[in-house]
DRENBATI-327482 format. One record per residue (C-alpha): residue number from 1; residue in one letter; x, y, z. Coordinates in pm, whole numbers, plus 50000, padded with zeros to 5 digits. Example, Ala and Ser with C-alpha at 12.3 -4.5 7.8 and 13.67 -1.06 7.14 Angstrom:
REM residues 2
+-----+-----+-------+-------+-------+
|   n | res |     u |     v |     w |
+-----+-----+-------+-------+-------+
|   1 |   A | 51230 | 49550 | 50780 |
|   2 |   S | 51367 | 49894 | 50714 |
+-----+-----+-------+-------+-------+
//
This chain:
REM residues 278
+-----+-----+-------+-------+-------+
|   n | res |     u |     v |     w |
+-----+-----+-------+-------+-------+
|   1 |   M | 27314 | 24861 | 34537 |
|   2 |   P | 27221 | 24605 | 34798 |
|   3 |   S | 27504 | 24511 | 35023 |
|   4 |   R | 27636 | 24156 | 35006 |
|   5 |   S | 27584 | 23950 | 35313 |
|   6 |   P | 27907 | 23843 | 35479 |
|   7 |   A | 28023 | 23494 | 35388 |
|   8 |   K | 27962 | 23234 | 35650 |
|   9 |   P | 28281 | 23112 | 35813 |
|  10 |   R | 28383 | 22761 | 35703 |
|  11 |   A | 28295 | 22505 | 35964 |
|  12 |   K | 28592 | 22345 | 36133 |
|  13 |   P | 28613 | 21969 | 36091 |
|  14 |   A | 28503 | 21781 | 36401 |
|  15 |   P | 28797 | 21651 | 36598 |
|  16 |   R | 28854 | 21278 | 36568 |
|  17 |   S | 28763 | 21090 | 36877 |
|  18 |   K | 29032 | 20916 | 37073 |
|  19 |   I | 28871 | 20586 | 36983 |
|  20 |   A | 28892 | 20666 | 36611 |
|  21 |   V | 29257 | 20768 | 36642 |
|  22 |   A | 29341 | 20452 | 36830 |
|  23 |   S | 29155 | 20243 | 36575 |
|  24 |   A | 29350 | 20398 | 36288 |
|  25 |   A | 29676 | 20340 | 36468 |
|  26 |   T | 29602 | 19972 | 36512 |
|  27 |   E | 29522 | 19935 | 36142 |
|  28 |   R | 29868 | 20059 | 36046 |
|  29 |   P | 30102 | 19767 | 35971 |
|  30 |   S | 30366 | 19708 | 36234 |
|  31 |   V | 30723 | 19793 | 36143 |
|  32 |   V | 30844 | 19484 | 36328 |
|  33 |   S | 30713 | 19160 | 36181 |
|  34 |   A | 30630 | 18852 | 36382 |
|  35 |   A | 30939 | 18687 | 36240 |
|  36 |   T | 31171 | 18940 | 36402 |
|  37 |   E | 31017 | 18986 | 36746 |
|  38 |   R | 31251 | 18874 | 37023 |
|  39 |   P | 31144 | 18603 | 37264 |
|  40 |   S | 31166 | 18642 | 37637 |
|  41 |   V | 31529 | 18686 | 37738 |
|  42 |   A | 31485 | 18429 | 38009 |
|  43 |   S | 31446 | 18153 | 37753 |
|  44 |   A | 31790 | 18207 | 37597 |
|  45 |   A | 31683 | 17978 | 37315 |
|  46 |   P | 31476 | 18030 | 37001 |
|  47 |   R | 31287 | 17706 | 37059 |
|  48 |   D | 31096 | 17878 | 37341 |
|  49 |   A | 30985 | 18161 | 37116 |
|  50 |   G | 30746 | 18188 | 36829 |
|  51 |   P | 30397 | 18298 | 36743 |
|  52 |   A | 30146 | 18195 | 37005 |
|  53 |   D | 29822 | 18233 | 36806 |
|  54 |   G | 29772 | 17857 | 36778 |
|  55 |   T | 29715 | 17858 | 36402 |
|  56 |   P | 29848 | 17569 | 36192 |
|  57 |   D | 30101 | 17798 | 36025 |
|  58 |   S | 30234 | 17929 | 36357 |
|  59 |   D | 30258 | 17575 | 36496 |
|  60 |   M | 30459 | 17464 | 36194 |
|  61 |   E | 30682 | 17769 | 36216 |
|  62 |   R | 30758 | 17677 | 36576 |
|  63 |   R | 30820 | 17315 | 36480 |
|  64 |   I | 31072 | 17415 | 36212 |
|  65 |   C | 31256 | 17643 | 36456 |
|  66 |   E | 31268 | 17369 | 36718 |
|  67 |   A | 31393 | 17108 | 36471 |
|  68 |   V | 31674 | 17331 | 36342 |
|  69 |   Y | 31774 | 17448 | 36691 |
|  70 |   E | 31778 | 17095 | 36837 |
|  71 |   S | 31978 | 16968 | 36539 |
|  72 |   V | 32235 | 17246 | 36580 |
|  73 |   M | 32265 | 17182 | 36954 |
|  74 |   S | 32301 | 16807 | 36888 |
|  75 |   Q | 32573 | 16879 | 36629 |
|  76 |   R | 32378 | 16709 | 36350 |
|  77 |   L | 32359 | 17040 | 36161 |
|  78 |   T | 32709 | 17177 | 36119 |
|  79 |   P | 32826 | 17532 | 36036 |
|  80 |   G | 32764 | 17631 | 35676 |
|  81 |   T | 32498 | 17365 | 35609 |
|  82 |   K | 32251 | 17499 | 35354 |
|  83 |   L | 31884 | 17519 | 35453 |
|  84 |   P | 31700 | 17577 | 35123 |
|  85 |   E | 31347 | 17709 | 35152 |
|  86 |   A | 31222 | 17452 | 34901 |
|  87 |   A | 31370 | 17166 | 35102 |
|  88 |   I | 31218 | 17299 | 35427 |
|  89 |   C | 30879 | 17323 | 35252 |
|  90 |   D | 30900 | 16961 | 35131 |
|  91 |   L | 31026 | 16817 | 35461 |
|  92 |   F | 30768 | 16990 | 35679 |
|  93 |   G | 30483 | 17018 | 35427 |
|  94 |   V | 30455 | 17397 | 35460 |
|  95 |   S | 30427 | 17696 | 35229 |
|  96 |   R | 30724 | 17913 | 35139 |
|  97 |   S | 30594 | 18195 | 35358 |
|  98 |   V | 30596 | 17971 | 35667 |
|  99 |   A | 30946 | 17840 | 35588 |
| 100 |   R | 31070 | 18195 | 35527 |
| 101 |   K | 30931 | 18322 | 35859 |
| 102 |   A | 31093 | 18034 | 36048 |
| 103 |   L | 31430 | 18102 | 35885 |
| 104 |   Q | 31398 | 18474 | 35958 |
| 105 |   R | 31336 | 18401 | 36324 |
| 106 |   L | 31633 | 18165 | 36339 |
| 107 |   A | 31848 | 18433 | 36173 |
| 108 |   H | 31736 | 18687 | 36433 |
| 109 |   E | 31857 | 18446 | 36700 |
| 110 |   H | 32192 | 18399 | 36518 |
| 111 |   V | 32122 | 18029 | 36457 |
| 112 |   V | 32133 | 18072 | 36079 |
| 113 |   D | 32271 | 18333 | 35842 |
| 114 |   L | 32065 | 18466 | 35551 |
| 115 |   H | 32257 | 18548 | 35231 |
| 116 |   H | 32113 | 18713 | 34923 |
| 117 |   N | 32255 | 18457 | 34682 |
| 118 |   R | 32311 | 18151 | 34902 |
| 119 |   G | 31985 | 18158 | 35098 |
| 120 |   A | 31988 | 18032 | 35457 |
| 121 |   V | 32285 | 17846 | 35603 |
| 122 |   V | 32368 | 17735 | 35956 |
| 123 |   A | 32564 | 18016 | 36122 |
| 124 |   E | 32942 | 18017 | 36090 |
| 125 |   P | 33082 | 18236 | 36371 |
| 126 |   T | 33436 | 18346 | 36292 |
| 127 |   P | 33724 | 18333 | 36542 |
| 128 |   E | 33686 | 18711 | 36587 |
| 129 |   D | 33311 | 18675 | 36648 |
| 130 |   T | 33382 | 18411 | 36910 |
| 131 |   R | 33651 | 18618 | 37081 |
| 132 |   Q | 33434 | 18929 | 37103 |
| 133 |   I | 33122 | 18745 | 37224 |
| 134 |   F | 33309 | 18564 | 37501 |
| 135 |   Q | 33501 | 18879 | 37594 |
| 136 |   A | 33174 | 19070 | 37633 |
| 137 |   R | 33017 | 18790 | 37835 |
| 138 |   R | 33311 | 18761 | 38074 |
| 139 |   A | 33310 | 19136 | 38138 |
| 140 |   L | 32935 | 19141 | 38192 |
| 141 |   E | 32929 | 18845 | 38432 |
| 142 |   A | 33218 | 18998 | 38630 |
| 143 |   A | 33001 | 19307 | 38680 |
| 144 |   L | 32682 | 19114 | 38760 |
| 145 |   L | 32818 | 18867 | 39018 |
| 146 |   P | 32889 | 19129 | 39288 |
| 147 |   L | 32540 | 19271 | 39238 |
| 148 |   A | 32390 | 18923 | 39276 |
| 149 |   V | 32585 | 18854 | 39595 |
| 150 |   A | 32468 | 19185 | 39744 |
| 151 |   R | 32101 | 19100 | 39682 |
| 152 |   A | 32077 | 18720 | 39710 |
| 153 |   T | 31875 | 18578 | 40001 |
| 154 |   K | 31881 | 18236 | 40164 |
| 155 |   A | 31580 | 18143 | 39952 |
| 156 |   D | 31773 | 18246 | 39638 |
| 157 |   Y | 32066 | 18023 | 39730 |
| 158 |   A | 31830 | 17735 | 39803 |
| 159 |   S | 31677 | 17786 | 39459 |
| 160 |   L | 32021 | 17794 | 39297 |
| 161 |   R | 32122 | 17469 | 39464 |
| 162 |   K | 31804 | 17300 | 39347 |
| 163 |   Q | 31883 | 17422 | 38996 |
| 164 |   L | 32231 | 17271 | 39028 |
| 165 |   R | 32085 | 16936 | 39138 |
| 166 |   D | 31864 | 16937 | 38830 |
| 167 |   E | 32167 | 17027 | 38620 |
| 168 |   H | 32364 | 16734 | 38763 |
| 169 |   A | 32076 | 16494 | 38691 |
| 170 |   L | 32053 | 16608 | 38329 |
| 171 |   L | 32428 | 16570 | 38283 |
| 172 |   H | 32399 | 16196 | 38341 |
| 173 |   R | 32071 | 16109 | 38170 |
| 174 |   A | 31976 | 16374 | 37912 |
| 175 |   G | 32096 | 16464 | 37566 |
| 176 |   Q | 32328 | 16752 | 37484 |
| 177 |   P | 32054 | 17010 | 37402 |
| 178 |   A | 31876 | 16967 | 37738 |
| 179 |   W | 32203 | 16974 | 37931 |
| 180 |   A | 32329 | 17280 | 37745 |
| 181 |   R | 32008 | 17470 | 37816 |
| 182 |   Q | 32024 | 17388 | 38187 |
| 183 |   A | 32392 | 17485 | 38212 |
| 184 |   S | 32321 | 17814 | 38036 |
| 185 |   A | 32021 | 17876 | 38260 |
| 186 |   F | 32252 | 17880 | 38564 |
| 187 |   H | 32443 | 18182 | 38432 |
| 188 |   V | 32124 | 18359 | 38324 |
| 189 |   R | 31982 | 18304 | 38674 |
| 190 |   L | 32288 | 18469 | 38830 |
| 191 |   G | 32225 | 18768 | 38606 |
| 192 |   E | 31863 | 18779 | 38715 |
| 193 |   L | 31968 | 18785 | 39083 |
| 194 |   S | 32164 | 19105 | 39016 |
| 195 |   G | 31837 | 19297 | 39004 |
| 196 |   N | 31946 | 19489 | 38694 |
| 197 |   A | 31697 | 19398 | 38422 |
| 198 |   I | 31895 | 19573 | 38147 |
| 199 |   L | 32220 | 19390 | 38218 |
| 200 |   H | 32029 | 19067 | 38269 |
| 201 |   G | 31877 | 19103 | 37922 |
| 202 |   Y | 32215 | 19160 | 37760 |
| 203 |   L | 32358 | 18860 | 37942 |
| 204 |   A | 32074 | 18633 | 37829 |
| 205 |   E | 32147 | 18721 | 37465 |
| 206 |   L | 32522 | 18667 | 37506 |
| 207 |   V | 32470 | 18334 | 37684 |
| 208 |   S | 32242 | 18221 | 37401 |
| 209 |   R | 32503 | 18311 | 37139 |
| 210 |   C | 32781 | 18141 | 37337 |
| 211 |   S | 32570 | 17826 | 37371 |
| 212 |   L | 32522 | 17809 | 36996 |
| 213 |   I | 32894 | 17861 | 36929 |
| 214 |   V | 32979 | 17583 | 37173 |
| 215 |   A | 32719 | 17353 | 37018 |
| 216 |   L | 32853 | 17423 | 36669 |
| 217 |   Y | 33222 | 17386 | 36740 |
| 218 |   E | 33303 | 17209 | 37066 |
| 219 |   P | 33431 | 16852 | 37016 |
| 220 |   P | 33153 | 16594 | 37077 |
| 221 |   G | 33137 | 16441 | 37425 |
| 222 |   N | 33258 | 16749 | 37613 |
| 223 |   A | 33036 | 16912 | 37874 |
| 224 |   A | 32922 | 17258 | 37769 |
| 225 |   C | 32984 | 17384 | 38123 |
| 226 |   E | 33162 | 17219 | 38415 |
| 227 |   H | 32901 | 17139 | 38680 |
| 228 |   G | 33156 | 17131 | 38964 |
| 229 |   E | 33261 | 17487 | 38889 |
| 230 |   H | 32900 | 17602 | 38909 |
| 231 |   V | 32877 | 17448 | 39256 |
| 232 |   L | 33201 | 17617 | 39365 |
| 233 |   I | 33082 | 17957 | 39238 |
| 234 |   V | 32762 | 17932 | 39445 |
| 235 |   D | 32961 | 17824 | 39754 |
| 236 |   L | 33188 | 18127 | 39721 |
| 237 |   M | 32896 | 18362 | 39662 |
| 238 |   E | 32714 | 18237 | 39970 |
| 239 |   R | 33027 | 18284 | 40181 |
| 240 |   G | 33057 | 18640 | 40052 |
| 241 |   D | 33391 | 18579 | 39877 |
| 242 |   V | 33301 | 18792 | 39577 |
| 243 |   A | 33651 | 18834 | 39435 |
| 244 |   E | 33717 | 18459 | 39428 |
| 245 |   A | 33372 | 18386 | 39281 |
| 246 |   V | 33438 | 18635 | 38999 |
| 247 |   K | 33782 | 18482 | 38939 |
| 248 |   I | 33653 | 18124 | 38925 |
| 249 |   N | 33368 | 18225 | 38694 |
| 250 |   D | 33605 | 18411 | 38462 |
| 251 |   N | 33839 | 18110 | 38442 |
| 252 |   H | 33535 | 17888 | 38388 |
| 253 |   L | 33428 | 18091 | 38082 |
| 254 |   A | 33785 | 18117 | 37952 |
| 255 |   D | 33820 | 17736 | 37966 |
| 256 |   L | 33491 | 17700 | 37781 |
| 257 |   E | 33618 | 17928 | 37505 |
| 258 |   R | 33955 | 17747 | 37481 |
| 259 |   R | 33784 | 17412 | 37421 |
| 260 |   I | 33615 | 17540 | 37107 |
| 261 |   S | 33760 | 17414 | 36781 |
| 262 |   L | 33650 | 17620 | 36482 |
| 263 |   E | 33717 | 17340 | 36234 |
| 264 |   R | 33460 | 17064 | 36191 |
| 265 |   P | 33432 | 16803 | 35913 |
| 266 |   Q | 33109 | 16814 | 35713 |
| 267 |   P | 32904 | 16492 | 35761 |
| 268 |   A | 32786 | 16305 | 35450 |
| 269 |   Q | 32416 | 16315 | 35541 |
| 270 |   T | 32101 | 16446 | 35382 |
| 271 |   L | 31924 | 16749 | 35527 |
| 272 |   A | 31639 | 16525 | 35647 |
| 273 |   Q | 31888 | 16307 | 35839 |
| 274 |   M | 32058 | 16610 | 35994 |
| 275 |   L | 31717 | 16744 | 36104 |
| 276 |   G | 31629 | 16408 | 36258 |
| 277 |   L | 31343 | 16355 | 36012 |
| 278 |   A | 31482 | 16044 | 35841 |
+-----+-----+-------+-------+-------+
//
């Protein structure tokens, strides 16, 4: 009997090239959608975030976010105000997908709350939410100020004082949203001077949430932050009086929290009027 020839070994599949692997990875859908990506922490406001692809849909998404944010900061939109998708679509002339993405982004920034049955409503921070957010911010700024003093240069102090001059100018000629952003930017800048990027990022988020709480609940006409106290804090930092700077800053934040009133009457306005579109 003739002997059987040995079976040829099965050829191994050719390894995928690195380019092919990378290509497949980029085709996989991202777990994080564009509606939930965080903006730069330095902005401390959702109006500075948003898709940057320049498409009509992305431009409208940004416009919706800006309109809602500005209306909240101006106290036209009050806590608990409903933001129905259908109404957003009609007011801005957009599809439901665009309106939904804008509301998701605003929810990620704690400007609105999304409920399964109620849809989107302007955020309603509770007294406990407010207490915990301010408590965390005060503790974080107390830790960051000494680090900032240890690293700050003459050029840094000159930059801070220019920022304070801009802040003072806005206090007397600009609306509440612009003033609130500038006042918040002062505290974020102090965190940046600490040189600790992680703590700076946490502070930027806390400052943003505090700013929204103040905008939602502080009685109209009050300054979101006392400009004179900012000036005093910088004076103390530059003199090297760290303990007093931390004390003044802590009292400054405590006063800001005490001025918040968590009860606001609901205005008898349409959604278009509250968004400044009518």
